[in-house]
N, CA, C and O atoms as CSV, one atom per row, in Angstrom:
chain,resi,resn,atom,element,x,y,z
A,1,CYS,N,N,-3.279,-25.532,-8.290
A,1,CYS,CA,C,-2.305,-24.697,-8.973
A,1,CYS,C,C,-2.004,-23.461,-8.123
A,1,CYS,O,O,-2.923,-22.791,-7.652
A,2,PHE,N,N,-0.723,-23.162,-7.928
A,2,PHE,CA,C,-0.329,-22.002,-7.130
A,2,PHE,C,C,-0.471,-20.687,-7.899
A,2,PHE,O,O,-0.451,-19.617,-7.292
A,3,ARG,N,N,-0.610,-20.750,-9.193
A,3,ARG,CA,C,-0.748,-19.532,-9.993
A,3,ARG,C,C,-2.190,-19.032,-10.022
A,3,ARG,O,O,-2.443,-17.844,-9.821
A,4,CYS,N,N,-3.142,-19.948,-10.275
A,4,CYS,CA,C,-4.534,-19.516,-10.451
A,4,CYS,C,C,-5.484,-20.071,-9.397
A,4,CYS,O,O,-6.668,-19.735,-9.399
A,5,ASP,N,N,-4.986,-20.911,-8.500
A,5,ASP,CA,C,-5.787,-21.525,-7.432
A,5,ASP,C,C,-6.863,-22.478,-7.946
A,5,ASP,O,O,-7.794,-22.801,-7.209
A,6,GLU,N,N,-6.757,-22.928,-9.181
A,6,GLU,CA,C,-7.707,-23.905,-9.709
A,6,GLU,C,C,-7.166,-25.316,-9.489
A,6,GLU,O,O,-5.978,-25.505,-9.230
A,7,VAL,N,N,-8.045,-26.290,-9.594
A,7,VAL,CA,C,-7.673,-27.685,-9.410
A,7,VAL,C,C,-7.510,-28.342,-10.782
A,7,VAL,O,O,-8.142,-27.924,-11.752
A,8,GLY,N,N,-6.666,-29.366,-10.861
A,8,GLY,CA,C,-6.553,-30.132,-12.090
A,8,GLY,C,C,-5.248,-29.962,-12.839
A,8,GLY,O,O,-4.998,-30.679,-13.808
A,9,HIS,N,N,-4.414,-29.034,-12.416
A,9,HIS,CA,C,-3.108,-28.859,-13.054
A,9,HIS,C,C,-2.160,-28.203,-12.058
A,9,HIS,O,O,-2.583,-27.706,-11.014
A,10,ILE,N,N,-0.874,-28.207,-12.394
A,10,ILE,CA,C,0.124,-27.577,-11.528
A,10,ILE,C,C,0.565,-26.253,-12.151
A,10,ILE,O,O,0.250,-25.961,-13.305
A,11,GLU,N,N,1.286,-25.469,-11.381
A,11,GLU,CA,C,1.699,-24.135,-11.832
A,11,GLU,C,C,2.489,-24.173,-13.139
A,11,GLU,O,O,2.280,-23.325,-14.007
A,12,ALA,N,N,3.379,-25.131,-13.292
A,12,ALA,CA,C,4.207,-25.223,-14.504
A,12,ALA,C,C,3.375,-25.482,-15.757
A,12,ALA,O,O,3.811,-25.165,-16.864
A,13,GLU,N,N,2.194,-26.051,-15.596
A,13,GLU,CA,C,1.322,-26.353,-16.735
A,13,GLU,C,C,0.108,-25.428,-16.793
A,13,GLU,O,O,-0.832,-25.692,-17.543
A,14,CYS,N,N,0.117,-24.374,-16.029
A,14,CYS,CA,C,-1.046,-23.483,-15.931
A,14,CYS,C,C,-1.246,-22.683,-17.221
A,14,CYS,O,O,-0.315,-22.040,-17.704
A,15,PRO,N,N,-2.461,-22.725,-17.777
A,15,PRO,CA,C,-2.747,-21.958,-18.989
A,15,PRO,C,C,-3.143,-20.506,-18.701
A,15,PRO,O,O,-3.274,-19.697,-19.620
A,16,ASN,N,N,-3.329,-20.190,-17.431
A,16,ASN,CA,C,-3.784,-18.848,-17.048
A,16,ASN,C,C,-2.616,-17.909,-16.773
A,16,ASN,O,O,-1.517,-18.348,-16.434
A,17,LYS,N,N,-2.867,-16.620,-16.924
A,17,LYS,CA,C,-1.857,-15.614,-16.601
A,17,LYS,C,C,-1.687,-15.546,-15.083
A,17,LYS,O,O,-2.635,-15.820,-14.347
A,18,PRO,N,N,-0.495,-15.184,-14.604
A,18,PRO,CA,C,-0.315,-15.031,-13.159
A,18,PRO,C,C,-1.177,-13.892,-12.624
A,18,PRO,O,O,-1.473,-12.928,-13.330
A,19,LYS,N,N,-1.573,-14.028,-11.351
A,19,LYS,CA,C,-2.347,-12.967,-10.718
A,19,LYS,C,C,-1.444,-11.751,-10.544
A,19,LYS,O,O,-0.280,-11.902,-10.173
A,20,PRO,N,N,-1.955,-10.551,-10.803
A,20,PRO,CA,C,-1.121,-9.361,-10.611
A,20,PRO,C,C,-0.805,-9.143,-9.133
A,20,PRO,O,O,-1.644,-9.378,-8.263
A,21,LYS,N,N,0.412,-8.693,-8.869
A,21,LYS,CA,C,0.814,-8.411,-7.494
A,21,LYS,C,C,0.381,-7.000,-7.127
A,21,LYS,O,O,0.431,-6.101,-7.966
A,22,PRO,N,N,-0.046,-6.794,-5.878
A,22,PRO,CA,C,-0.493,-5.457,-5.484
A,22,PRO,C,C,0.669,-4.471,-5.344
A,22,PRO,O,O,1.781,-4.851,-4.979
A,23,CYS,N,N,0.396,-3.226,-5.635
A,23,CYS,CA,C,1.358,-2.136,-5.452
A,23,CYS,C,C,1.682,-2.009,-3.966
A,23,CYS,O,O,0.785,-2.108,-3.129
A,24,SER,N,N,2.940,-1.794,-3.631
A,24,SER,CA,C,3.352,-1.666,-2.235
A,24,SER,C,C,2.834,-0.404,-1.570
A,24,SER,O,O,2.765,-0.334,-0.343
A,25,PHE,N,N,2.469,0.594,-2.363
A,25,PHE,CA,C,1.972,1.839,-1.789
A,25,PHE,C,C,0.465,1.835,-1.581
A,25,PHE,O,O,-0.012,2.219,-0.513
A,26,CYS,N,N,-0.290,1.405,-2.589
A,26,CYS,CA,C,-1.750,1.553,-2.521
A,26,CYS,C,C,-2.514,0.238,-2.601
A,26,CYS,O,O,-3.736,0.234,-2.457
A,27,ALA,N,N,-1.831,-0.871,-2.826
A,27,ALA,CA,C,-2.428,-2.203,-2.895
A,27,ALA,C,C,-3.305,-2.425,-4.125
A,27,ALA,O,O,-3.995,-3.442,-4.201
A,28,GLN,N,N,-3.299,-1.519,-5.076
A,28,GLN,CA,C,-4.028,-1.734,-6.326
A,28,GLN,C,C,-3.202,-2.662,-7.215
A,28,GLN,O,O,-1.985,-2.758,-7.051
A,29,THR,N,N,-3.851,-3.338,-8.145
A,29,THR,CA,C,-3.137,-4.295,-8.989
A,29,THR,C,C,-2.978,-3.833,-10.433
A,29,THR,O,O,-2.529,-4.608,-11.277
A,30,ASP,N,N,-3.334,-2.590,-10.732
A,30,ASP,CA,C,-3.240,-2.117,-12.118
A,30,ASP,C,C,-1.916,-1.430,-12.439
A,30,ASP,O,O,-1.725,-0.954,-13.558
A,31,HIS,N,N,-0.997,-1.372,-11.473
A,31,HIS,CA,C,0.312,-0.767,-11.712
A,31,HIS,C,C,1.306,-1.299,-10.685
A,31,HIS,O,O,0.917,-1.924,-9.698
A,32,GLU,N,N,2.590,-1.047,-10.925
A,32,GLU,CA,C,3.629,-1.449,-9.989
A,32,GLU,C,C,4.002,-0.257,-9.116
A,32,GLU,O,O,3.641,0.881,-9.414
A,33,MET,N,N,4.726,-0.531,-8.036
A,33,MET,CA,C,5.060,0.488,-7.057
A,33,MET,C,C,5.730,1.710,-7.686
A,33,MET,O,O,5.395,2.840,-7.333
A,34,TYR,N,N,6.665,1.504,-8.604
A,34,TYR,CA,C,7.395,2.638,-9.168
A,34,TYR,C,C,6.525,3.527,-10.048
A,34,TYR,O,O,6.935,4.641,-10.373
A,35,ARG,N,N,5.335,3.071,-10.446
A,35,ARG,CA,C,4.420,3.889,-11.243
A,35,ARG,C,C,3.210,4.355,-10.441
A,35,ARG,O,O,2.265,4.899,-11.012
A,36,CYS,N,N,3.226,4.155,-9.148
A,36,CYS,CA,C,2.069,4.482,-8.315
A,36,CYS,C,C,1.847,5.994,-8.252
A,36,CYS,O,O,2.769,6.747,-7.938
A,37,PRO,N,N,0.617,6.438,-8.553
A,37,PRO,CA,C,0.337,7.869,-8.470
A,37,PRO,C,C,0.311,8.365,-7.027
A,37,PRO,O,O,0.369,9.572,-6.791
A,38,LEU,N,N,0.224,7.460,-6.067
A,38,LEU,CA,C,0.160,7.860,-4.665
A,38,LEU,C,C,1.484,7.721,-3.935
A,38,LEU,O,O,1.540,7.912,-2.720
A,39,LYS,N,N,2.563,7.388,-4.659
A,39,LYS,CA,C,3.827,7.181,-3.955
A,39,LYS,C,C,4.390,8.479,-3.393
A,39,LYS,O,O,5.226,8.454,-2.490
A,40,VAL,N,N,3.944,9.597,-3.915
A,40,VAL,CA,C,4.336,10.886,-3.354
A,40,VAL,C,C,3.358,11.214,-2.232
A,40,VAL,O,O,2.145,11.226,-2.444
A,41,VAL,N,N,3.883,11.479,-1.046
A,41,VAL,CA,C,3.042,11.824,0.098
A,41,VAL,C,C,3.397,13.229,0.547
A,41,VAL,O,O,4.571,13.547,0.741
A,42,CYS,N,N,2.402,14.057,0.709
A,42,CYS,CA,C,2.616,15.439,1.128
A,42,CYS,C,C,3.072,15.488,2.580
A,42,CYS,O,O,2.414,14.930,3.458
A,43,PHE,N,N,4.188,16.148,2.834
A,43,PHE,CA,C,4.683,16.272,4.198
A,43,PHE,C,C,4.025,17.420,4.946
A,43,PHE,O,O,4.340,17.657,6.113
A,44,ASN,N,N,3.118,18.135,4.294
A,44,ASN,CA,C,2.361,19.181,4.970
A,44,ASN,C,C,1.047,18.632,5.522
A,44,ASN,O,O,0.758,18.779,6.710
A,45,CYS,N,N,0.254,18.000,4.660
A,45,CYS,CA,C,-1.064,17.517,5.085
A,45,CYS,C,C,-1.109,16.013,5.314
A,45,CYS,O,O,-2.036,15.514,5.952
A,46,GLY,N,N,-0.105,15.272,4.793
A,46,GLY,CA,C,-0.068,13.833,4.988
A,46,GLY,C,C,-0.886,13.040,3.996
A,46,GLY,O,O,-0.958,11.816,4.109
A,47,ILE,N,N,-1.504,13.687,3.030
A,47,ILE,CA,C,-2.337,12.999,2.054
A,47,ILE,C,C,-1.488,12.581,0.858
A,47,ILE,O,O,-0.754,13.401,0.305
A,48,PRO,N,N,-1.580,11.312,0.452
A,48,PRO,CA,C,-0.817,10.849,-0.708
A,48,PRO,C,C,-1.326,11.468,-2.003
A,48,PRO,O,O,-2.491,11.853,-2.106
A,49,GLY,N,N,-0.433,11.558,-2.996
A,49,GLY,CA,C,-0.844,11.996,-4.327
A,49,GLY,C,C,-0.265,13.315,-4.783
A,49,GLY,O,O,-0.362,13.653,-5.963
A,50,HIS,N,N,0.340,14.077,-3.872
A,50,HIS,CA,C,0.958,15.346,-4.271
A,50,HIS,C,C,2.103,15.683,-3.315
A,50,HIS,O,O,2.076,15.276,-2.153
A,51,PRO,N,N,3.115,16.427,-3.795
A,51,PRO,CA,C,4.206,16.847,-2.913
A,51,PRO,C,C,3.784,18.066,-2.096
A,51,PRO,O,O,2.804,18.730,-2.434
A,52,SER,N,N,4.508,18.358,-1.041
A,52,SER,CA,C,4.139,19.481,-0.170
A,52,SER,C,C,4.184,20.821,-0.898
A,52,SER,O,O,3.421,21.724,-0.553
A,53,ARG,N,N,5.058,20.977,-1.897
A,53,ARG,CA,C,5.128,22.253,-2.622
A,53,ARG,C,C,3.852,22.530,-3.419
A,53,ARG,O,O,3.577,23.680,-3.762
A,54,ALA,N,N,3.067,21.483,-3.718
A,54,ALA,CA,C,1.819,21.657,-4.468
A,54,ALA,C,C,0.590,21.591,-3.561
A,54,ALA,O,O,-0.538,21.557,-4.051
A,55,CYS,N,N,0.798,21.574,-2.253
A,55,CYS,CA,C,-0.311,21.431,-1.303
A,55,CYS,C,C,-1.096,22.732,-1.167
A,55,CYS,O,O,-0.515,23.811,-1.043
A,56,ASN,N,N,-2.422,22.616,-1.192
A,56,ASN,CA,C,-3.301,23.779,-1.042
A,56,ASN,C,C,-3.705,24.034,0.403
A,56,ASN,O,O,-4.341,25.047,0.697
A,57,MET,N,N,-3.346,23.132,1.303
A,57,MET,CA,C,-3.703,23.287,2.716
A,57,MET,C,C,-2.765,24.313,3.366
A,57,MET,O,O,-1.651,24.524,2.887
A,58,PRO,N,N,-3.214,24.951,4.456
A,58,PRO,CA,C,-2.330,25.894,5.160
A,58,PRO,C,C,-1.069,25.177,5.649
A,58,PRO,O,O,-1.109,23.992,5.983
A,59,ARG,N,N,0.030,25.894,5.687
A,59,ARG,CA,C,1.302,25.314,6.124
A,59,ARG,C,C,1.297,25.068,7.625
A,59,ARG,O,O,0.674,25.807,8.387
A,60,GLY,N,N,2.001,24.020,8.037
A,60,GLY,CA,C,2.174,23.730,9.455
A,60,GLY,C,C,0.901,23.298,10.154
A,60,GLY,O,O,0.643,23.725,11.280
A,61,LEU,N,N,0.105,22.466,9.519
A,61,LEU,CA,C,-1.127,21.993,10.148
A,61,LEU,C,C,-0.794,21.281,11.460
A,61,LEU,O,O,0.095,20.430,11.478
A,62,PRO,N,N,-1.483,21.604,12.555
A,62,PRO,CA,C,-1.140,21.013,13.851
A,62,PRO,C,C,-1.423,19.512,13.941
A,62,PRO,O,O,-0.774,18.813,14.719
A,63,GLU,N,N,-2.384,19.005,13.158
A,63,GLU,CA,C,-2.744,17.597,13.269
A,63,GLU,C,C,-2.406,16.806,12.018
A,63,GLU,O,O,-3.094,15.837,11.696
A,64,ARG,N,N,-1.368,17.197,11.313
A,64,ARG,CA,C,-1.017,16.445,10.106
A,64,ARG,C,C,-0.532,15.050,10.493
A,64,ARG,O,O,0.043,14.856,11.564
A,65,ARG,N,N,-0.762,14.118,9.639
A,65,ARG,CA,C,-0.352,12.734,9.875
A,65,ARG,C,C,0.358,12.258,8.625
A,65,ARG,O,O,-0.280,11.769,7.694
A,66,VAL,N,N,1.650,12.395,8.598
A,66,VAL,CA,C,2.429,12.026,7.422
A,66,VAL,C,C,2.317,10.526,7.164
A,66,VAL,O,O,2.510,9.710,8.066
A,67,CYS,N,N,2.003,10.179,5.925
A,67,CYS,CA,C,1.943,8.784,5.473
A,67,CYS,C,C,0.971,7.932,6.271
A,67,CYS,O,O,1.250,6.755,6.497
A,68,SER,N,N,-0.146,8.472,6.702
A,68,SER,CA,C,-1.007,7.642,7.532
A,68,SER,C,C,-2.486,7.741,7.185
A,68,SER,O,O,-3.327,7.679,8.081
A,69,ILE,N,N,-2.818,7.890,5.927
A,69,ILE,CA,C,-4.211,7.871,5.503
A,69,ILE,C,C,-4.491,6.479,4.943
A,69,ILE,O,O,-3.802,6.038,4.023
A,70,CYS,N,N,-5.487,5.783,5.481
A,70,CYS,CA,C,-5.796,4.418,5.052
A,70,CYS,C,C,-6.361,4.412,3.639
A,70,CYS,O,O,-7.266,5.181,3.316
A,71,PHE,N,N,-5.816,3.537,2.803
A,71,PHE,CA,C,-6.284,3.430,1.427
A,71,PHE,C,C,-7.589,2.661,1.323
A,71,PHE,O,O,-8.224,2.667,0.269
A,72,HIS,N,N,-8.002,1.997,2.402
A,72,HIS,CA,C,-9.259,1.244,2.380
A,72,HIS,C,C,-10.409,2.063,2.964
A,72,HIS,O,O,-11.439,2.250,2.315
A,73,CYS,N,N,-10.228,2.552,4.196
A,73,CYS,CA,C,-11.332,3.249,4.865
A,73,CYS,C,C,-11.212,4.765,4.804
A,73,CYS,O,O,-12.183,5.467,5.088
A,74,GLY,N,N,-10.027,5.294,4.436
A,74,GLY,CA,C,-9.838,6.733,4.318
A,74,GLY,C,C,-9.593,7.457,5.626
A,74,GLY,O,O,-9.436,8.678,5.627
A,75,ARG,N,N,-9.557,6.739,6.743
A,75,ARG,CA,C,-9.319,7.378,8.038
A,75,ARG,C,C,-7.825,7.511,8.310
A,75,ARG,O,O,-7.037,6.698,7.827
A,76,PRO,N,N,-7.429,8.513,9.067
A,76,PRO,CA,C,-6.007,8.684,9.398
A,76,PRO,C,C,-5.556,7.709,10.478
A,76,PRO,O,O,-6.376,7.141,11.199
A,77,GLY,N,N,-4.255,7.524,10.578
A,77,GLY,CA,C,-3.676,6.733,11.652
A,77,GLY,C,C,-3.111,5.389,11.233
A,77,GLY,O,O,-2.381,4.763,12.001
A,78,HIS,N,N,-3.431,4.935,10.034
A,78,HIS,CA,C,-2.891,3.676,9.529
A,78,HIS,C,C,-2.927,3.697,8.010
A,78,HIS,O,O,-3.659,4.479,7.404
A,79,PHE,N,N,-2.121,2.821,7.400
A,79,PHE,CA,C,-1.976,2.784,5.946
A,79,PHE,C,C,-3.031,1.905,5.285
A,79,PHE,O,O,-3.603,2.288,4.264
A,80,LEU,N,N,-3.295,0.732,5.856
A,80,LEU,CA,C,-4.297,-0.188,5.318
A,80,LEU,C,C,-4.887,-0.961,6.485
A,80,LEU,O,O,-4.149,-1.519,7.297
A,81,CYS,N,N,-6.207,-0.999,6.577
A,81,CYS,CA,C,-6.887,-1.697,7.670
A,81,CYS,C,C,-6.312,-3.103,7.835
A,81,CYS,O,O,-6.148,-3.834,6.859
A,82,LYS,N,N,-6.009,-3.472,9.080
A,82,LYS,CA,C,-5.394,-4.776,9.328
A,82,LYS,C,C,-6.244,-5.918,8.814
A,82,LYS,O,O,-5.711,-6.914,8.324
A,83,GLU,N,N,-7.561,-5.790,8.919
A,83,GLU,CA,C,-8.421,-6.874,8.449
A,83,GLU,C,C,-8.424,-7.009,6.935
A,83,GLU,O,O,-8.901,-8.019,6.419
A,84,MET,N,N,-7.901,-6.014,6.195
A,84,MET,CA,C,-7.858,-6.065,4.735
A,84,MET,C,C,-6.507,-6.529,4.190
A,84,MET,O,O,-6.396,-6.800,2.995
A,85,ARG,N,N,-5.491,-6.625,5.024
A,85,ARG,CA,C,-4.154,-6.981,4.534
A,85,ARG,C,C,-4.125,-8.364,3.899
A,85,ARG,O,O,-3.414,-8.570,2.916
A,86,TRP,N,N,-4.872,-9.306,4.430
A,86,TRP,CA,C,-4.912,-10.651,3.833
A,86,TRP,C,C,-5.487,-10.580,2.426
A,86,TRP,O,O,-5.037,-11.301,1.536
A,87,TYR,N,N,-6.477,-9.717,2.217
A,87,TYR,CA,C,-7.145,-9.599,0.920
A,87,TYR,C,C,-6.172,-9.134,-0.162
A,87,TYR,O,O,-6.227,-9.604,-1.299
A,88,PHE,N,N,-5.295,-8.220,0.194
A,88,PHE,CA,C,-4.343,-7.677,-0.766
A,88,PHE,C,C,-3.022,-8.443,-0.771
A,88,PHE,O,O,-2.099,-8.073,-1.498
A,89,GLY,N,N,-2.919,-9.498,0.025
A,89,GLY,CA,C,-1.697,-10.297,0.064
A,89,GLY,C,C,-0.554,-9.599,0.767
A,89,GLY,O,O,0.608,-9.810,0.418
A,90,LEU,N,N,-0.864,-8.765,1.758
A,90,LEU,CA,C,0.167,-7.988,2.445
A,90,LEU,C,C,0.414,-8.472,3.869
A,90,LEU,O,O,0.927,-7.712,4.690
A,91,GLU,N,N,0.063,-9.709,4.178
A,91,GLU,CA,C,0.197,-10.204,5.543
A,91,GLU,C,C,1.648,-10.290,6.008
A,91,GLU,O,O,1.932,-9.969,7.162
A,92,GLY,N,N,2.561,-10.707,5.158
A,92,GLY,CA,C,3.937,-10.910,5.576
A,92,GLY,C,C,4.842,-9.722,5.304
A,92,GLY,O,O,6.024,-9.906,5.012
A,93,VAL,N,N,4.320,-8.522,5.391
A,93,VAL,CA,C,5.082,-7.312,5.067
A,93,VAL,C,C,6.154,-7.048,6.119
A,93,VAL,O,O,5.937,-7.276,7.309
A,94,THR,N,N,7.304,-6.568,5.675
A,94,THR,CA,C,8.374,-6.145,6.570
A,94,THR,C,C,8.601,-4.655,6.369
A,94,THR,O,O,8.638,-4.178,5.235
A,95,CYS,N,N,8.750,-3.927,7.452
A,95,CYS,CA,C,8.915,-2.474,7.406
A,95,CYS,C,C,10.303,-2.096,6.883
A,95,CYS,O,O,11.314,-2.613,7.357
A,96,ALA,N,N,10.341,-1.196,5.909
A,96,ALA,CA,C,11.608,-0.727,5.347
A,96,ALA,C,C,12.290,0.275,6.273
A,96,ALA,O,O,13.470,0.574,6.092
A,97,ASN,N,N,11.566,0.797,7.261
A,97,ASN,CA,C,12.126,1.780,8.178
A,97,ASN,C,C,12.838,1.110,9.356
A,97,ASN,O,O,13.991,1.429,9.646
A,98,CYS,N,N,12.148,0.172,10.043
A,98,CYS,CA,C,12.720,-0.431,11.244
A,98,CYS,C,C,13.120,-1.892,11.071
A,98,CYS,O,O,13.807,-2.445,11.930
A,99,GLY,N,N,12.699,-2.535,9.967
A,99,GLY,CA,C,13.054,-3.922,9.717
A,99,GLY,C,C,12.179,-4.948,10.416
A,99,GLY,O,O,12.400,-6.149,10.260
A,100,GLN,N,N,11.193,-4.505,11.180
A,100,GLN,CA,C,10.297,-5.424,11.880
A,100,GLN,C,C,9.219,-5.951,10.945
A,100,GLN,O,O,8.797,-5.258,10.019
A,101,ALA,N,N,8.778,-7.169,11.188
A,101,ALA,CA,C,7.697,-7.768,10.394
A,101,ALA,C,C,6.345,-7.343,10.965
A,101,ALA,O,O,6.242,-6.971,12.134
A,102,GLY,N,N,5.320,-7.402,10.132
A,102,GLY,CA,C,3.962,-7.149,10.596
A,102,GLY,C,C,3.418,-5.772,10.285
A,102,GLY,O,O,2.229,-5.525,10.485
A,103,HIS,N,N,4.250,-4.871,9.803
A,103,HIS,CA,C,3.782,-3.549,9.387
A,103,HIS,C,C,4.721,-3.023,8.309
A,103,HIS,O,O,5.789,-3.592,8.079
A,104,ASN,N,N,4.323,-1.934,7.647
A,104,ASN,CA,C,5.181,-1.344,6.620
A,104,ASN,C,C,5.624,0.045,7.053
A,104,ASN,O,O,5.287,0.501,8.146
A,105,ILE,N,N,6.370,0.707,6.200
A,105,ILE,CA,C,6.940,2.011,6.537
A,105,ILE,C,C,5.872,3.057,6.863
A,105,ILE,O,O,6.114,3.970,7.652
A,106,PHE,N,N,4.690,2.923,6.253
A,106,PHE,CA,C,3.625,3.888,6.486
A,106,PHE,C,C,2.987,3.733,7.859
A,106,PHE,O,O,2.437,4.694,8.396
A,107,ASP,N,N,3.054,2.527,8.436
A,107,ASP,CA,C,2.469,2.274,9.750
A,107,ASP,C,C,3.513,2.307,10.862
A,107,ASP,O,O,3.168,2.122,12.028
A,108,CYS,N,N,4.782,2.538,10.528
A,108,CYS,CA,C,5.860,2.494,11.512
A,108,CYS,C,C,5.701,3.619,12.525
A,108,CYS,O,O,5.441,4.765,12.160
A,109,LYS,N,N,5.857,3.284,13.783
A,109,LYS,CA,C,5.707,4.292,14.854
A,109,LYS,C,C,7.059,4.709,15.381
A,109,LYS,O,O,7.141,5.545,16.281
């Protein structure tokens, strides 16, 4: 079955609920992209979850990294560890910024 990955029935006859799709921003499955609490990214410090007007960090940080804090490991420089993209079903992502496949807008260089 393509819905639940169990054997013995097909998707059209599946008694199980569909698997939730991951949020495009944070890869969590408890909400959709438009309700993501992290969709706002601070342009001052680069940390998701608040706008720059609410940022407590000093203005003009020399090493800010806009949209580049990993949601898996917490390190700067990428949005989601490449080895984790298969887990969240994000392998075939296309970037909304440049249109290239293999990365998303947060990882676009």
